[in-house]
N, C-alpha and C positions, 0 to 999 in steps of 0.2 A: 356210372359206377363200374360198369363192365370195362370201360377204357382204363379206369384207375387200377383195377385189379390186374389187367393185362400188363400195364406199365410197371406195377410193383413186381410182378412175376418176372418180367424181362430183366429188370435191374437186379433182382435177387439172383437170377441165374448167371448174370455176368459177374457179380461181386463175390458171392458166397464161396465158390470153389477156388478163388485165387489164393496163391501161396504168399503169405506175408513176407517170407524171407527173400524170395526171388522175383517178386512182381511188385510194381509200383502201386500207389494208392490212387491212380488215375486210370480211367477206362473211357475210351471213345464210345459214344452212344449216340447214334443218329448224327445230327449236326452239333451235338453238345459233348461235354465231358462229364463223367461222373467222378466226383472227388469223394472218397470215402475213408473212414478210419474205423478200425475195429477195436473195441474195448471189451475184453473178455468175450462174451457171446453176443454182444450188441454191435450192430453196424450203424454208423451215422453217415448218411449219404447226402450229398448235394449235387444237383445238376446245374452246371454252369456253362456259359457260352464258351465256345471253342477258343476265343481270344482272351478270356479272363485269366488272371494269374492263379494257377492251381495251388501254388504253395501258400498264397494268402488265404485261400479258402480251407486248405488243410489245417492251417493254424487257427482259423475261425472255428472249425469243428472242435479242435482241442480246447480253445477258449470256452466254447459253449459247454463242453463236458466239465471243465474246471468250475464254471459257475454252477452247474447242476450239482457237482460234488459239494461245493461250499454251501449251497442253499439247502440241500437235503441231508448233508452229512454222509459222505460216501454213498453216492447214488447207486441204485440197483434197478433192475428191470421193473420190479414191483412199484417203485416210486414213480416211474414213468407211466405205468398203466393206471394206477389209482389216483395219480395227481396230474393227469394229462393237461388239465386247465392251467395249472401252475407252469408246466413245461412250455405251453403255448405262450404264457406271459413272459417267460424268460426268453423264448425265441423272438418274441416281438421287441424285447429290449435290445437284443443283440443285432438283429437284422431288420432292415426296413426296405420293403419292395425288392427283396432279393439281394440287397447290398449290405455290406458290413456297416453297421451304424455306430456301435459302441464297442470300444476295446478296453475299457477299464472295468475290472471285476468289481472294484469298490463302488463305482457309480451304479452299475447294474444291481448289485445287492442292496444298495441304499434305496433305489427306486422300488425294488421288489418289497422291501420292508415297508415302505410307504403304502404300497398297494395292499399289503396284508392288513394294514391298520384301518383301511377303509371299510 
């Protein structure tokens, strides 16, 4: 747990102060890259291998947020906090073992609808 807190703090210190107008959405971090995107006050961050396609993961973040918007109806921070288990379900539908698994919003939303009916 201490290691997780330390890691979160490091990433936050790298990403939060960056200027969106003049700096990219990619930050080198140890032997990896942090790919992030800011939506209002929320930061969505992914840690990817240095050789991975950053733009693909930047689009994956946007896709994930689009699915969250469609599922929750204009998602906000409270939706993420109070429905974290649903957020994890959406994350599991979009990514598998750290790789982009599904790129169709309709497919993801249909699967989530089926899961909600269980």
